[in-house]
C-alpha atoms as an extended CHARMM CRD file, in Angstrom:
* protein
*
        88  EXT
         1         1  MET       CA              6.5820000000       -4.0570000000       -4.4100000000  PROA      1               0.0000000000
         2         2  ILE       CA              6.4950000000       -0.8150000000       -6.7400000000  PROA      2               0.0000000000
         3         3  LYS       CA              7.6490000000       -2.0950000000       -9.6880000000  PROA      3               0.0000000000
         4         4  ASP       CA              4.9800000000       -4.8790000000       -9.1650000000  PROA      4               0.0000000000
         5         5  GLU       CA              2.5890000000       -2.6050000000       -9.0700000000  PROA      5               0.0000000000
         6         6  LEU       CA              2.6940000000       -0.6040000000      -11.2350000000  PROA      6               0.0000000000
         7         7  GLU       CA              3.6000000000       -2.8570000000      -13.8990000000  PROA      7               0.0000000000
         8         8  TYR       CA              0.5640000000       -4.5500000000      -12.8850000000  PROA      8               0.0000000000
         9         9  ARG       CA             -1.1400000000       -2.0370000000      -13.6970000000  PROA      9               0.0000000000
        10        10  GLY       CA              0.0230000000       -0.7040000000      -17.3060000000  PROA      10              0.0000000000
        11        11  ILE       CA              1.5690000000        2.4140000000      -15.8640000000  PROA      11              0.0000000000
        12        12  THR       CA              5.3720000000        3.2020000000      -16.5610000000  PROA      12              0.0000000000
        13        13  GLN       CA              7.4830000000        4.8690000000      -14.3180000000  PROA      13              0.0000000000
        14        14  LYS       CA              7.5950000000        8.1450000000      -15.9980000000  PROA      14              0.0000000000
        15        15  ALA       CA              4.1040000000        8.9300000000      -15.9880000000  PROA      15              0.0000000000
        16        16  LEU       CA              3.5450000000        8.0070000000      -12.4710000000  PROA      16              0.0000000000
        17        17  ALA       CA              7.1090000000       10.0480000000      -11.4830000000  PROA      17              0.0000000000
        18        18  ALA       CA              4.1440000000       12.6080000000      -13.7830000000  PROA      18              0.0000000000
        19        19  GLU       CA              1.5230000000       12.1560000000      -11.7740000000  PROA      19              0.0000000000
        20        20  ILE       CA              3.3720000000       12.6270000000       -8.2630000000  PROA      20              0.0000000000
        21        21  GLY       CA              5.2920000000       15.9480000000       -9.7170000000  PROA      21              0.0000000000
        22        22  ILE       CA              9.1650000000       14.0830000000       -9.1560000000  PROA      22              0.0000000000
        23        23  PRO       CA             11.6710000000       13.4840000000      -11.5460000000  PROA      23              0.0000000000
        24        24  ALA       CA             11.7300000000       10.0270000000      -13.5210000000  PROA      24              0.0000000000
        25        25  SER       CA             15.1070000000        9.7850000000      -11.7140000000  PROA      25              0.0000000000
        26        26  VAL       CA             14.2960000000        9.9250000000       -8.5060000000  PROA      26              0.0000000000
        27        27  LEU       CA             11.6600000000        7.8990000000       -9.3020000000  PROA      27              0.0000000000
        28        28  ASN       CA             13.9700000000        5.1330000000      -10.6590000000  PROA      28              0.0000000000
        29        29  GLU       CA             16.1990000000        5.4490000000       -7.8860000000  PROA      29              0.0000000000
        30        30  ILE       CA             12.9820000000        4.9090000000       -5.3460000000  PROA      30              0.0000000000
        31        31  LEU       CA             12.7760000000        1.7070000000       -7.3980000000  PROA      31              0.0000000000
        32        32  ASN       CA             16.7020000000        0.5040000000       -7.8270000000  PROA      32              0.0000000000
        33        33  GLY       CA             16.6840000000        0.5980000000       -4.2670000000  PROA      33              0.0000000000
        34        34  LYS       CA             19.3210000000        3.8770000000       -4.7710000000  PROA      34              0.0000000000
        35        35  ARG       CA             16.9880000000        6.3070000000       -2.4770000000  PROA      35              0.0000000000
        36        36  ALA       CA             14.6500000000        5.6980000000        0.2600000000  PROA      36              0.0000000000
        37        37  VAL       CA             11.3570000000        5.9110000000        0.7040000000  PROA      37              0.0000000000
        38        38  THR       CA             10.8030000000        9.1130000000        2.5890000000  PROA      38              0.0000000000
        39        39  THR       CA              6.8020000000        9.5440000000        4.6290000000  PROA      39              0.0000000000
        40        40  GLU       CA              6.7110000000       12.4150000000        1.4560000000  PROA      40              0.0000000000
        41        41  TYR       CA              7.0280000000       10.0860000000       -1.2000000000  PROA      41              0.0000000000
        42        42  ALA       CA              4.6080000000        7.5240000000        0.5800000000  PROA      42              0.0000000000
        43        43  LEU       CA              1.8410000000       10.1110000000        0.8430000000  PROA      43              0.0000000000
        44        44  LEU       CA              2.3560000000       10.6310000000       -2.5920000000  PROA      44              0.0000000000
        45        45  LEU       CA              2.2000000000        7.0620000000       -3.4710000000  PROA      45              0.0000000000
        46        46  GLU       CA             -0.3050000000        6.3780000000       -1.1410000000  PROA      46              0.0000000000
        47        47  ALA       CA             -2.2280000000        9.7640000000       -3.1590000000  PROA      47              0.0000000000
        48        48  ALA       CA             -1.2810000000        7.7300000000       -6.5120000000  PROA      48              0.0000000000
        49        49  LEU       CA             -1.5590000000        4.3700000000       -6.2260000000  PROA      49              0.0000000000
        50        50  GLY       CA             -4.0610000000        4.1760000000       -2.6460000000  PROA      50              0.0000000000
        51        51  ILE       CA             -1.9070000000        1.7810000000       -1.2470000000  PROA      51              0.0000000000
        52        52  GLU       CA             -1.1960000000        3.2470000000        2.6080000000  PROA      52              0.0000000000
        53        53  ALA       CA              1.8440000000        5.2030000000        2.9300000000  PROA      53              0.0000000000
        54        54  ASP       CA              2.3170000000        2.8320000000        6.0500000000  PROA      54              0.0000000000
        55        55  LEU       CA              2.8080000000        0.1310000000        4.0660000000  PROA      55              0.0000000000
        56        56  TRP       CA              5.4110000000        1.6980000000        2.0850000000  PROA      56              0.0000000000
        57        57  LEU       CA              7.2010000000        3.0740000000        5.0520000000  PROA      57              0.0000000000
        58        58  ARG       CA              7.2990000000       -0.3920000000        7.0160000000  PROA      58              0.0000000000
        59        59  LEU       CA              9.0100000000       -2.2940000000        3.5540000000  PROA      59              0.0000000000
        60        60  GLN       CA             11.6250000000        0.9890000000        3.5440000000  PROA      60              0.0000000000
        61        61  THR       CA             11.9250000000        0.4310000000        7.7040000000  PROA      61              0.0000000000
        62        62  GLU       CA             12.4640000000       -3.1670000000        7.5210000000  PROA      62              0.0000000000
        63        63  TYR       CA             15.0220000000       -2.9370000000        4.1830000000  PROA      63              0.0000000000
        64        64  ASN       CA             17.2650000000       -0.3130000000        6.2510000000  PROA      64              0.0000000000
        65        65  LYS       CA             16.9640000000       -2.6780000000        9.0570000000  PROA      65              0.0000000000
        66        66  GLN       CA             18.5650000000       -5.8220000000        6.3430000000  PROA      66              0.0000000000
        67        67  ILE       CA             21.4490000000       -3.4720000000        5.3900000000  PROA      67              0.0000000000
        68        68  ALA       CA             22.3120000000       -2.7550000000        8.4640000000  PROA      68              0.0000000000
        69        69  ARG       CA             22.3310000000       -6.1080000000        9.6080000000  PROA      69              0.0000000000
        70        70  SER       CA             24.4540000000       -7.1950000000        6.0310000000  PROA      70              0.0000000000
        71        71  ASN       CA             27.4850000000       -4.7140000000        7.5920000000  PROA      71              0.0000000000
        72        72  PRO       CA             29.6780000000       -6.6850000000        9.5980000000  PROA      72              0.0000000000
        73        73  SER       CA             31.5990000000       -3.8480000000       11.0090000000  PROA      73              0.0000000000
        74        74  PHE       CA             27.7160000000       -2.1850000000       12.3400000000  PROA      74              0.0000000000
        75        75  LEU       CA             26.8550000000       -5.7930000000       13.5520000000  PROA      75              0.0000000000
        76        76  GLU       CA             30.8700000000       -5.4470000000       15.6450000000  PROA      76              0.0000000000
        77        77  ARG       CA             29.9450000000       -2.4520000000       16.9470000000  PROA      77              0.0000000000
        78        78  LEU       CA             26.7310000000       -3.9550000000       18.4550000000  PROA      78              0.0000000000
        79        79  SER       CA             27.5250000000       -6.6130000000       19.6060000000  PROA      79              0.0000000000
        80        80  LYS       CA             30.2860000000       -4.8010000000       21.4590000000  PROA      80              0.0000000000
        81        81  ILE       CA             27.1440000000       -2.3990000000       22.8910000000  PROA      81              0.0000000000
        82        82  ARG       CA             25.7000000000       -5.0000000000       23.8660000000  PROA      82              0.0000000000
        83        83  HSD       CA             28.8470000000       -6.6850000000       25.6970000000  PROA      83              0.0000000000
        84        84  ALA       CA             29.1550000000       -3.5560000000       27.6770000000  PROA      84              0.0000000000
        85        85  ALA       CA             25.7220000000       -3.0450000000       28.6720000000  PROA      85              0.0000000000
        86        86  ALA       CA             25.2280000000       -6.8790000000       29.9430000000  PROA      86              0.0000000000
        87        87  PHE       CA             27.6000000000       -5.3670000000       32.4100000000  PROA      87              0.0000000000
        88        88  MET       CA             26.1250000000       -2.2860000000       33.5360000000  PROA      88              0.0000000000
């Protein structure tokens, strides 16, 4: 979504990174899902783009849940916990 916003506004990744004071490589990692949107990054994006930090954090949380739910070993772990909790 950040990439779309930058494209819509005609802002380069390099320009945004410079504006918010982070290395362009860090911003690129965020945009490509290799680095999480932290609270600090969300607040920086809010200041630069005028889009609430809460939105960026909710999107990151949803992404994190999707990743966790696609991990078979984690799903097996959840299943074992749920099964054990059912007998308590």
